[in-house]
C-alpha angles and dihedrals in degrees: 000000000000129000117222140175123239110183105302093340131092118215137180118225111222095198095259121122096223110095089211089068092063113112110219124207094214123184107265097218099077147022116253140172124237120205113241108179129319111335094348126117132186113215112222127191139217124247114272090223120049130149087261098047101040124101104294092209092062090056089058092060115111125179111184099187088066097029136118096304091055090048089053090049089057091051091051090051089056091048091052091050089052090056102263114161115237137161086258139040100222144015116257107212108207093151100097139035094246101143102185092045088063094051107274110151117236116248108263096220095049093051092045091056091047092049090052091049093049095045109024093184085078087072084081091055112104092207091074116084119246095241091057090049092048093053094045092049092049092049094047092048088063093050123089109266088001087280132127085212092071124093113259126216109288091253092048143267108323098232091050092053089048091051093046090053091049091048092052091046092053093044096051104024086233124109119258127193127220086221089070094051122094122181119222142186092260124326089278092070091050091051092051092046094052094043089053089060090057097056121109128218091235134093133212114022089353092068119114113265118212121193113221131178119249116246090042140169106266092235088081099052090041092053093043090052093047092050092044091238127144122258113222104198119207116184125230114222109249091188090061101046093278094298121152135230134214090233090060093048090051092048092051097049094042091054092046100049096083089056105042148359106265109227110159147014120218121206127185112204122201086028132251120223095003102054094220127141115217118234120235089251090055090053092047090051091052091049092049090049091049090052092049093048096036094239132163110236120227110191115193100199101161092128095053091125092048104083117131114153121098110256093019119118135175115242116184116226090231093056094048092043093053095043091053088062128206133017091020095046088061094062120116113253138176117192124190135208134178143193089222099079136028112067092317101068092186095154097154095053090066100214124161147132142206126212114208116207127193093354116153113258091235090053091048089053090054090047089052090049091053090050090050090060087062091047097220145324122267107297092208088058090050090053090052092049089050089062092047093055095036106039125165114297127221109283095027118117095248099043100096096046092044092051092046093052093044094049091045092055094046093042092053092047090052091051093046092048091053093047093047096054092043093052093047091050090052092060119088112246096022130094128180133185117228115277097242095170149334117053106285148081121208107195124185116232129201106225116196118241091244090058091047089054091047089052091049090052089056092047096243135113115267093244091049088053089050093049093047089053090048091053095047094046102039109014091241113140114203131153124250117242091236087073090063100035127254140184112288113266095025127101129204144157132208122228130176121235091214106104116102114277096255093046092046091051091051090048093052091048092053089045092057091052092047093050092052091051091046092053091046092051096048103030 
């Protein structure tokens, strides 16, 4: 084939004599006519989708944990494989809470049950423990054709919803109903599905307003942008271990009311990216505020197993809500859980659920209808969640190994969280609150004015400039705080505490050296 120019058009000759067989690469932004013989024209058309004609709300989506720095990290990995010489031999990805990607071993029991579900002939294999076989058989019996490859009910496999309800009941000491449980492909899908219910059909100051904590997990701002809602930012107090105050909630909603119709408040507990664990009083204050402002509560509780600091304790919003009694116990609430975090770390299996509390039956029916249009969530993820909420019990063959593996993961995370905050606090120009829970640290960095100006010249935030330099010099991939939101004039970054202890210690050591050189260069 040959490429030729015809006026302002490029075409590719296919080797045929007929001019009509030429395939033109025509600019996609307009319709135009191409001459095809005397007096004849072929009408061509523009692309339906261009960057100018596509959904403008999608273009507003930003997702920092997989943003430009992570793309550059991938490029550096390719360069290293091709033999490029760097100050490091590999990229350390501390940008995302992907437990297994950083070396965490899968839980034996969970994978055994999944293996049995995926290949039921293994039920005849004597090397698999009886409790794993019992759970796999029970799960498969509730699947169409006894196969994990069949669609489930839109809300999820019946036995999984039953076990989730039992898990919540035992956790809170308050009854839960399977009818209120909806399985999802990760907690993220559940959050998006519930938020979609809260949208209005109006624009301008009639748009739905959703209160989100700052710093926040970028899923929330991304979803709000996609749905053309209004983000009502309320700031966590870094000086008080990222707690929140009623005064700040009131400030945020008062300033937002002229611009939107406030509909919901989102809370992440334990926190991402901040690693804090809310006190019971904090939760009570949020519930009272939601009652006063007539807000739907969205409780992101995917890190409920990840609590490390002495004196910290996980309190579910449902438990506190119900124990406060009427009228608070009548508030609408959605709480979310996932297989991706905790001690499981099964991010790729995409298992999750949402429990809906005090939602009108007619609204629940519409929610179910919307889920039906998606058929069902990943059934493999549902099988994984079934193990999370129905783990081995004392006396069962797998109990001791399961507990050992679970406690090892959580014990190491506690130790790594403590070490991470202590090392950061030992470095001049960096301060870091204790990692009370979740899987992250969110240290504050003092960036010299000269570096801020250099960042501005490159058109990036100062903490993004800092993190790009960190990546290029050390191979460490972390996420700038500007991707999560932060008080104006402050700079942060988020790092996971997931790498193995030795690797994490080495990373923190390299970080300290980098930071000193960075300050020296830009002071």
